[in-house]
N, C-alpha and C positions, 0 to 999 in steps of 0.2 A: 465708472473708475473701478469701484468693488466688484461688478461682477469682472470685468474683464481680468483681475488678478486670479478670485477666484477658476475661473479656467486654465490660467496660465499655471497654476498651482497645482492643480488637478492634471493640466497635461505634462507638466515634470514630475510628480510622484507617479505618474503611469509611465513615462518612458526617459529617464533624464537623458539617456543620451540621444534619443531621439531629436528633444526637446532642445539639448544643447548643440546639435545639430545644424539647427539658425541661426543661433549667439555664440557667444563664448560664457566660459563660466567667467570670467571678470566684468563682465559686461553685467551679466545677470546679477552679481553678487551686487553689485556699485546699484544697479536697480532698487536690491532687498534692501540696501540699509539708506539710501534715498531715500526711500518712501517708508521708512520703518521712524525718518527723524522728523516727517513732515508731519506738522499738527493738523492739519486739515484731514486727515486718515485717521479711520474708526480704530477702536482700540482693540474692534474684532477682525478686522482688515489686518492688524500688527499680528494678533494672535498664529494666525492662518501663513501671515509671511514668514514665519519665524522657521517652517514647519519642513524645508528643505535645508533647513544648516542645524534639525535636528538630526533629521533622516540621512543626509550626505554632506557630512559638515567635511569627507576629506574631498568631496567633488568640487564643492565650491573654493574652500582652500587647499590648494593643493601643494604649499609650502608653509615652514617654521612661521616665517617672516608673515608673510598672508593672513594666516591663522592670527599672528597674535593683533597685525593691525585691527582683523575683523573684531578680535575681542574685544581694546580698544573702545571700537565703533561702540558694540554694544553697552559695554558697561558706560558709556554716556550717553546714551538714549536711557538705561535705567537710572541714573545719576536724576534726568529730566525726567520720567513718569511722575505722577503723584501718588502718593501711596496710596489713592483710593484705588488704584485699577490692580490688586493684587492678582487675578487670575494670568493679567501680564504681563507685571514682574514676575510669578512664577513659572512663565513660560520662557522669560527673559533668561533666568537662573539657568535651566535645564540648557538652553542653546550657548551659554558662554560654557560651561562643562561638556558640551560635544565637541565643540571648538575646539577647546584647551585640550580635551584628551587624545582626540583625534589627529591630531598636526603636534605631537610630540612637546608642549608650553608646558606640559607638565613635572617632565623628566627633563628639561631642561634649566626648568626654575626662571624661567621668563618674567619682566617686569606686570606683565598684564596678569601674571598668574598667582604674583604673589599681591596684589590689589586683589585680585578674585579672592583666593583663600580670605585675606583677613576680611574681605566684607561680606565670606562666608560666617565666620567664626565669629561678626555681631552681630549677624541675623539671628544665630543658635542662641547669643546670649538675651537677646531682644525678647524681655517676658512682660513686654508692657501690656500684652494682650490679656494677660493672667486676670485682669480684674476689668475687663470691659468685656464685649460680646467675641471676643475669638475671633474676630473680621484677620489676626496677623496668622492668627495659628498655622493655617493652608503653608505660610508664607514661611513660617521656621522647621513646618515638616517637609516643604520640600532643599530649602537650605542643609537640613540634615542629609537628603538625599544626595545631594550633589559633593559634600563633605564624603559619605558615605562612598561612592563611586571615585573619588578622586583617591580617596584612599586605598581600596580596591586596584588600582591601575597603578600606585606607584606606593604599595606596604611601606611603610613605617614613615608616612607624608606629616602624619601627626602623632607621631612618637610621643613629643615634647610637650602636647598637649591633651596626657589621659590626666592627671589632677585637675583641670580645665573641664572636662568631660563627663569626667566623674562627678562631678558638683552637679554638675546642671543635670545627670539624671538625677540624681538622690532628688534635687532641687521640684525637678517636674512634678505635676499631680496630676495632667490632664491627660487626655489619649498619648499625647505627642512624649509622655515615658519610653514607649516599643520605641519610636523611633532613636533616642539620642540612647537606651539600651540596648539595641542592634550597634549603633556604630559605636560605641564606648567596647564592645565587646570584637569585634574589629580591627580595632586600632590594639588593644591588648593583646591579642593572638599574632598579631604583625609585629609590635615594637618585642617581645618574648621571642618570635622566631628572629630579628635582626638581630638582637644578643646572641642565641647560640650559635651566629656566621662568624664572631668574634671572638679570637682564642681565650683573650685576653677580657674576656668579660666573666663577669658574676654577681656574688649575692648584692652589694655594695652598687651597682652597676642598676640593678634592677629593682632595687628603694630608691637611690635618686630618679629611676625615671618615674615610677609612681609617685614618687612627692614631687616631682616637675625641677626639681634641682640641678640636673645635669645639667656637665659643662658644657658651653659652647664648643671648646677643642673638640669633645667627642663627640659629640655632634655632624661635627665637620669630617672628622677621621669614619664615620660609620657612614654620612652621607658618597664621601669621595671613594671608597673601600669597595662596599658592598654591589652600589647602586651600579660601578661602573665594570664590574665583574660577570654581574649575571642581569637579564634581562628582566624586570621588574613584575611581569606578566607572567614568569616564568613561576614566580615565589607561591601565585595562588595553585597552580594545580599540583605544586612538589611535595606540600604535605597533605597528604593523604594517609589516614593512617591504615596498615598495614602487620605487619609483624614488627614489633617492640622496635626491633633494635633497627630499624630503618630511620627512628621521627629522630632530630637534632636535640642534641637534651643540653641542658645548662647547668651545671655545675653549682650550684650555691648552697650547698649542706643542708644540715635539716632546719635552718631559722627563716623562714619564707611566713614573717607573720600580717608583712603588709601585702602579701600575695593574696596569703589565704583570708587578707577580711576583704578583699575586691571580689573576691570568688565568693565570700560566700554572700554577699551582701549582692552579686547578682542572681545569685539561685534563690531567694529566701525572694525578689523579686518580677523571680521569671513566672508565678502564676499566675501574673497580668498581663501576660503577651496573648496572643492568640497563638495558636497550636504550630504555625508554620513557623513564627516568627521563635516561640521554643525552643523547636526543633533546630533553627538555626543557632540559636545563643549556645544552646547544648553543644552542638559541633564544635564550636569554639573555646568553650570551654574546656571541651574536653579534650581538645589540642594542645591547648597552655598547658595542664597537665601533663598530659603524657612528653612536654616537654622541658618537665621539672621537677625535678625526683624529690626532689625535695618537700612539694605540695601531696600529701598522701591521696590518693582516690577518696579516699574515706567522706570527701569532703561532697563527694555528690550523695550520700549515703541517706543524709535526709531526703531527697527528691524521686528516691528509687520507688515508696510504698506508692507516691502519685505516678510516674514513668509507667513502674507494672499493671496499673487497674486502668491506664485511657486506653479509648474505644479510637483513637487519633491515630492512622497512621506513621504520619511523617513523626510522630513521637515516640511509637512502639520502635520504626530504624534508627532514631536515635540510640535508644536503650541500646538495640544490638553493636551499636559503636561501641557506647560506654564498654558495654561487654567484652569485643573484638581488644578494645584499647587495654581494658584491666583484671577481664579475665576474676579468678579466685581473691585479689587481692579486692575486689570492692563486693564480687556476686557468692552465696554462699551455694552450698551444692542445693537447698530450699527453693534458692530464688531460680537456679537454673531448671529445676525443674517446674516448677511454678510458669516458667513462659516456654516452657517446650509445650505442658497442659495447655497454655494461652494460646496459640499459633497452633494447635491442633485443631483445638476449638474456634480459632477466626477465620481458618480453613476451608471451616464447612458452615461456617454460620447463617439463614437462611437470606438476613436481613442486607446481608453482604452484597457488593457488586463481583462482578466476574475479574475485574482488573486486581479490587481489593483480596480476595480470596486467594486468586494465583498470585500475588504477593508474598503471602502468608506461606502459602506452600513452598516459593522456592526459598522462605527464610527457612525452614527446615532444613531445607538440602545445599545449605552455606550457614550454618548455625555454630556462632562463635563459643567453644567449649569452654568449659574450666581446666579439661583434662586435656587438649588436641594430642590426636594419637596421629602423628605422620603428617603434623600440619603444615603446608607447604604453602606459597603463593601463588599456583598456579590456578588459583578458582575452580578445581575438579570438585563437581559434588558427591558427596557423602554423606554420609546420618550421623546424627548425631549420639553417643552410648548409652542414651535414657530414653533413645527415642526407639521404645521394645515392639513387637509384633501387636502386643496387644494396643498397644496405645495406638500405633498409625491404624488400627482394623479398623477405627473410624471413619478413616479418609477413602475406604476403601469404593473405587469408580463404581459407578452404575452406567446404562445405555440410554437415563433421563439425563447424564450431567451433556451440556456443552463439550464439544471438542477441546478448547483449550483444557478446560480443567479437567475432563476425562484423562486425556492425557499427560496432562501434568499429577493426578495422583494415579496412575499407571505406570509413570515413570519412577517416584515416592516410592510406591510399594515390594519395588520390583526390587530396590536397593536393600528394603527390609527382607525382603526372603531373595538376595542372593547366594546365602549362604548353603540353603537349604537343599539336603541330598536329593538323589534321585526316589530312592527307597525312604528318605526317610518317616516320621510320624511325628503328630503331636500337633502342637498350631502353627508352626511354619508347615509343614510340608499340607495342610489343611488353607495355606494363607498362599499358596502356589498352586493347588487344588483349583482356589477362587477365581485366580488373576488367567488362568487357561478358559476358565468357565465364561469370563467377562468377558475374553476376545471371542469366543465358542459363540456368546452370545448378540457380538455385535457382528459376526460374519452372518446369523442366522436372520440379522437386520438386514443387512447388505441383502444378502440372499432373496429375500422377501420383496426387495424394491425399494433400497432407500436411496434418500439422495446425495447429491455429488457429495457433502457435508460427511455424512456418514461413512461413506467410502472410502476417502481421503484418512479419515479419524482411525475406520478399521486396519489401514494397511500399514500405517505410521505405527498405530500399538503392536500389529504385528513385528514391524523392526526394532521396536523396543523391547518385547518379549524374547526374541533370537538373540538382540546382542546382551542379552544379560542372562539367557537360560539356555542358551543352543550346548549345553553340554548334556542335556537333558534330555537323551534320544527318547523315550517315551514322550511328552509331549511335543517335539521335533517332528517327531513320525504322522503323528497326531493331526499335528497342522499340517502337514502336505499332502494325506488325504484330502481334509477339510477343503484346505484352497484350492487341489484338482477337480472337485465335486463344485466346487463353487464358479471356477471358470467355465466347465461344461454347460453350468445353469444361465451363464452371462459372460456372453465370448470377448465380450465391448469392455470388460474389466484386463485385457491383454494388457497395456501401456501400464495397469498398473500392477501387474504379476509380472511382468520383464522387471519391472523397476526395482519389485521388492528384492528379488533374484542379484540386482545388481548392486543394489546397495549394500546386502549381507553379502554379498560376495567384494566388496571395495573394502568396507568397515572391518571387516570380521574374516581376517585371510587365511587365521587357523580352521575354521568352521568349511565343512565341506556339505553343508545344508544346501547350497545352494545350486550345487551340481545336483545332488539327489532328485533334486524337487525338480531342475526342468529337466530327469531324465521320467520322472514320474510324468511331468504333464507331455512328453512325448509317447509317451506309454497311453496315457487315457485317450490323447490325438488319434491315434494310430488306429486305435480301438471304437473310435466312432460309423458309425455305419456313413458311406457317402453319401445315400441314396437319400441319409434325411438332413443333407447340409445344404443351411441356405447358402447365397451367394456372401451373404453377409458373415456367417458364421466361419466359412471356409477362409475368407480378407485375414481375419486376426487368427487363423488355427495357423496360416503359413506364416505371418509376422512371429508369432509364438514360436513355430518350428525352426526360421532364421536364426532365432538368439539362440536354440538348440545346438544346431549345426555350428556355434561357433566354439563350442568346448570339444576339445578332440579327443577328452578321455573317456568322452559318450558314442555308444558307439549308433549309428544311423542307417540300420538299417529297416530298422519298424517307420524311418521317415520317407526311405526311396517308396516301400513298399507303397505307402500311404500316397506319393505322389502319383505311384501308377493305378491308382484305384481312383485317382478324379479327373486322371486326363484321360482316363479310359475313355475309346468311342460309346456314348450313352446317349439317348434324348433327356434321361434324367439329372446326367452328369450340370455341374452347377459349371463347369465350362464349355457348355454346346454353344453359349450366348456370345464368346470370344471378349469377353470386357480385358479395356486393359490395364487396368488398374491390376484383377487380379492375375494375369499375365505374369503381369510386373513381380508379384508376391512369388509367381512359380517361378520365375527367375532368380529371383533373389534366396530360396532357399538351394537353388541350383547352384549358383555360382559360389554359397558356401561349402556347398557338397565337394565342389572341384576341388577347394582348399583344406579339406578337410583330410589328416593325419591318414583314414580309412579308405582312400580313395578308391586301392587297387582292392579290394573286396565289392567295392558298387558298382565294379566301371560299368558292366553288362545290365546292369539291372536302371542307371540312373542313362546311362545310352538309351534304352527304351523309350524311360519316360523324354527325354529332352527328342527323338522320334518322331512320338505323338503329338507335340505341339511343336515341328516341322511341319508338320503333314498336316494337321488337321486343326491345329485353331484358328480362331475367326479373326484377330486380327494380325497384318499383315506385319509390324513391326515384333510383334513378338514372336511372331515366324522365323523372322530374320533373324532376330538375338538366338532363338534358339540354335540356331542350326550353326551360328557361329559356335557358338558353346558345344556345339556335339563335335566339329572340325575339330576344334581345340582336343577335346577329350581324345577324340580316336587316332591322331596324330603327333599329340607329342607327348612327354614323359611327363612323370610326375613332377618334378625338377622344374620344367620348365613349363609346366600347365602354372604351375604356382608362382611362379617370377613373371609370368604374362597378366595375370589378373590381377596380384598384389600388387602395393603401387610404391614397393621399397620397403627395403626394413632400415629401420634409424641405426644410425650408428656415429655416435660422436655429436649426435643434434643433426646430421646431415641426413637428406635422403640420396642412397648410394646402392647403383644397379651390381647384380648379381654378374661378375666375368665368367663364370662357367656356362651361360645360355650362350655364347658364339654369338650367331649372327641375330637368332631369335630376339636378343636381348636390345636391338637395334629399333626396332620396330612395335616394343612393349607398349612404350608411352603411346602411341598413333592406338594401338589395340584397347590398352587403360582406358582410352579416351573415348574410343567409341562403346565402349560397354559400360560407361559410367554414368549418371545421369548427373550433372556437375550442377553447382550451387551456385549461382549470383552474389557476389558481394551486396548489392543493393538492390532495391527495385526497380524493373526496368520500367515495365507498365501502370497502368490504372484505370481505374473504373470512374470516369465523372456521371451525374446524373441529367439522362438527358432531359428535360421539361416539355414534352409532348402530351396533351389532352384531348385525343379524340374522343374520349368520353365525354370530356365537358361539354366539344362542339354539338353532340347528338345532344345532351340533354340541354341544352341553351335552344334548340330546335326549336324540341318537344315545348318546351315555354313558354318560348315566345309564339308559339302558336295556339290562339285561344280557340279555334273556333274547329278543334279536330271535332266530330265524334266521337266522344268517348263513352265506355261504357267501363261503369266503376260500381260500385254497390253505395246506395243510398248514404248507410250510417255508419257512423265512424268502427261502431264493434263487428258490422259485418267486415266493414275492409280491413282491419287488423287478422280478422279470422282466415281469411281470401291469402294476406298476406303473409302471414305466418304458417302459412299450407304449403307452402312455394317451403320452407326448411325440413318438409319429410322427406322431403328427395336426396338420399346420401350428397353431400360434393357440392350442393346448391351455393352458390356466392363465396368458397371459403376460400380463396385466393387473391393473390394482392397481385399483380404484377408488373416490376416496376423496370423501367429501364433506362439503359446506362451505354456510354458508349467508351468503348476502348481505347485510350492512348496513351502513346512514350512520352516517359519523360527524358527529359536532357539526357544523355548518358552515351554510352559505347557505341562508335560505329555499326560493331559486329553482330547488334540487336537491328539494326536498321529494317530486318525482313527476315519476320520469324512464321513460322507455319504450327501447323497442328498444334495449336492451346489446348490445354484441357484446364479451366478453370476449375476450382476443388473451392468450395468454403463449408466452413463451420462456425459451429454459434457460440455465442459465448455467453447464453442463458439457454432458459426453455421456453420462450416463450414463443417462439417458432418453430415450427415443425423441421428435421430436416432437410435440406438443399441439395436436391441430386448433381453433376457436376455438368458443368458448360462448355462445349466444342465451340471454337473462334478455326473457322479457315486456315486464316491469315491473318497476318500487323503489319502495313508498310506503313515504313515512314515517307511524309509526304500523303500520302492517298487518303480518300476518307476513312474515317474510324467507322471498325464493325460496330453492330448493336448489337448488346445481349441485354437480355430480356429473362430476368430473376423470377418466377413464379414461388411466393410465399403464401403459405398457410398459416394463418394467428393461432395459436391458441390464448395468445391473450393480445390484442392489435398497440404493444407497450413499443417505446423506441428500444431499438437494440445497435449491436454493431457484430459484424460479421468481417473472421476472420478470412482471406482471400488468400491463396494459392495459386499458382502455376505452372504445368511441364509444358515445355516446349521444345519446337527443334528449330538450332538455327539454318544458313545455307548452306553452311558446308558439313551437314548430317548432323552437328551434336546437338545428345541431348538438356537440357539446361532445366533446373526448377527456381524459380522464384517465390517472393515473399511478397503478396502487393500491399500497400499499405490498406488499411480497416477501412472498411465500406459501412459507414453509420448510418443506418437506416432511422430517418425523424418518423415525430410522433403524425406528421400531416400527409406520412407518404401512406398510410395506414388508411387514408381517407378514400372508399371510392361512393359513385352516384349510387341514389337509392336502387336497389333493385325490384324494380316494379314489375305485378304481373303484365304479361302481355295485353295490348287492349287500354291500359289504361290512361289517362290525359292527364292535364292538370288540375281538375276536382279532384280525379283519386287520390292524386298524389297528398292536395293540403286534407283532403280525409283523414287520411292518414295519418298525414305529420300533426292533427289536433290532437286524434286518437290516442297516440305513442304519448305524445305533451300530456293530454286528462291520466292516464295511465299512469306514467313515471313521476308528476305532479301529488299524488297520492301518498300520505302518511302511512299506511299500511304493506308499501312495496319497499324491502330489505334492500334492496341492492342498486335503486333507484334513488337520483338524489338532485337538487335545485342547487343554483348559483347564484348570482349575479356579480357583473363586471362595469364598472363606470369607468368611460377615457372622455378625453375631452376631444373632440374632433369636428371641425369643419366638417358642411353639406358635402360639398365636391370629395373632402378626402374622405370620407363616408360613402362615398357610392366608388371613387374610386379602389377603394379596399375591396367594396361586395365585388365590382368586377374582377379585379385582378386574385382574389383568393377565395372568393365564393362562388361564383355563380356556375362552376357543375354541379353544383349542389343547392342551390337555390328555387325554395317550391312557390317560392309568389313571385310577383310581376317586378321586375326591375323598375317600374315606373311607379308602384305606390311607393308615397309618401310619408305614409304612418308608421310603415315594420315589414321588415324583410326575416323571411320564414326561410332558416336554411337547416336541412337535412344532410349529416353525414353518416356515412351507415359503415361497421370497421368489421369486417369479417373476423371471427366465423358468425357473429349476432349481436354485436353491438353497434347502439346509436346512437349521436350525439345533436341535439335541436337547440338554434338558436332562436332567441326570437329577438333582432336588434331597432330598436328605436331612436330614431333619432331627436336630438335636441341639447340640452347643452344642462350636464355630459351626454355624454350617447350612454346608453343602457345593453348591452348582451347579456338578457335574462338565458341563463342554461338551465337544460334538462336531460339527463342521461339516464339510461338504464343499468349504467357501468360505474358505479360512485370511485371505482379506482383510476378512472381515466380523467376525474377533474381536472387533480395535478400535473397532468401533462396538458392538457384543455387552455388551463389558465396560462401556462409560459407560453404557449404558441399565440393566445390570442395576445400577450403581454407583447409577444414580439413585433407581431407584424401591426397592433394598433401603434408601435411606438414610429416603428419603419414609417409609420405613413406620416407619424406627428413632423417627423424630421425631413419630408419630401418637402414641407412649408406650404403644402394647400391650404 
């Protein structure tokens, strides 16, 4: 029965909705409560039964009445539970708290809630464990946690017990003092806040509240007034320290001795708490002092010495909150300077983690000053007056910083040197020069083959520099030249370059740097010799020129000359092959030129380019589109041409047509649709792995034939030399072929018949070489799915994910673009049978296996590693596992009962060897010449062995 409950609770936690589809919440709750009352059930199982009530109380108790009945049942179970089962009693308290809070029984002050609150207070006051062994201490700690949760969800609930809680805190000498201190501080903060909401409250009410002598009438008035008008949970997020004018205040006059005494007592004992609890306590008490002007902030003065020297992040944060709340009322100018210097030191401390150092850097950007200048609540970044360039120079970024740290420091120093004059002298001018030198250093790292993270870091730093110093013409001009040179050397950075121009143009509307940069890019591309252009470089150039052509103020004559040179008939021209993707890039530039304001001056050379494409380009689709563009260019006026190609101009949030185009506009939508590649709203088809194993059948035949005339070296060393000699041939066994089927997804009937499908794949990491596009002639719903073969060339045979997209044509002649679901390449898909030399039989393979095993097991091999996996598998299940998963890679005879030898070859040159010994348990001994494969292999073996266990064999 216990196993059954464990399975049921696990199923419920995994998917409550699916579990309750086979029953009802009421029935399941009744079963839980019945089992909790059953004396025959063990208390370990009863603890497990409480987890659904703790995790999903609203699902099992959908109404307040059900919640109250459930709470009464749980309290009955608690009364009947023997005191020695402390863990179960603690879980019962937590479950009761969850049920009462989530079903509004707390806010409604139900009978069950009142009884439970009295019980918690009794447990909190029960100090019977002080002289004993402390067995009940965890129960008192849980009671304090439950009280704190109830107070947090219903602020002011325990306001009348402040004196009681203060006495419990002062008497407690064990580690539970921390729980009582946190509860006392929270209740004090909420009680003071409730008083601020009552217009008639004052010093006497506060004094009475602290002394526990508040009248019942006043308590009832507060309960009916405050709690009915406001959501109690809203109070938690309301009192956030900001500008002092937004904090509610309680006018008490200068006489607040009782409150000051309570605050002093809490602060004096705060050093006994953990750093996190100290930070929470300081936050609550800061709010209390902010709400009561009669208590001077100097009450925190004695704690400042300890706080200013702390190395704990949470305590430093609390110190900054104090400074934000009280500024020069608590902190002197010397304190402010010391905190700034400490933040600068901590922002670069070598023993701190990167997130901590980033936090300290962010504190510098949002530092609460004693003398705020233009202080507002918008949260904009600014620098404190005392942060001088000399002090901030210690945070100068370097190329060795990680991306986040380098960008944070670059942003900080950019603010420091923002006021620098273009030709200024002195330290600030040198600082701006250093920032640009750092940017240039990052650029050189990118130019020399930096990884993706470095590339992204550089372009983000460039945007930051431009956002602060776009008015410094000398540096902006130099950055433009450097970026153009970088682009010519690495044209694949075109998306980053275009994105930088777009972001600068969008965010810095007053700057013309983006237009100047695009004009410079146009110039360097136009000067590039066409004969030296590769197909890849030309594709990126066309994307860049298409972006340049969007700027109406940039002349496009050099762009048209470039198009003329690359489309001119020449055997060495990149366009000679008729690549569809390249042709589409050419047409994209031409399309933007057709709507450019200077089209009249481009008419003849652009028409020549379109004629060249119409007559000589190798792809029929590109020739047809070029012919249509040429016809439109030569027959329509510029206004009508713009109306045909444009999708419409937005006026008042709607797409409208220009009436001046007469009858031409009646067909403009059809023409625009024919000239545009549309994008589907969702995926139309996907790739499904086809589990065909022709290689495995061939391998099995060879293994099973033990009487072949084999020719193989007699010694293991000679076998290794002959085997490895094959890899001297370039490209030997370097590919993995994956078979997939292209299948329809449920969708629109318009896509039942698709033609000329061009699949494009992009990598998400650098584990594999780039994949070429794959063409599929047709995909017809209801017909057999076409096969797609992907030839992957691994750099490292790890699992990866491919992003797939496709361009295709529908039966009505329209072109579409769609994104396919990601293609996940599993670790097992990189497995390949052993590429043994021709003529080797079973003996040669076994000799090679032993030679590789001995070599990988040697301790002096750095990259090699061995491992062991054990699992429980019956003999029949093990044989089935070998036949199902390992047969194509089996080196030994399948009838061998003592040991199976399996060898996986993973291109380009990695091996994984297995020795599988039957027994109880089964031993999987592993050896590999690439230790980084072990984690992937371990996951693979655990998956297949566990699945074999579940088959019941």
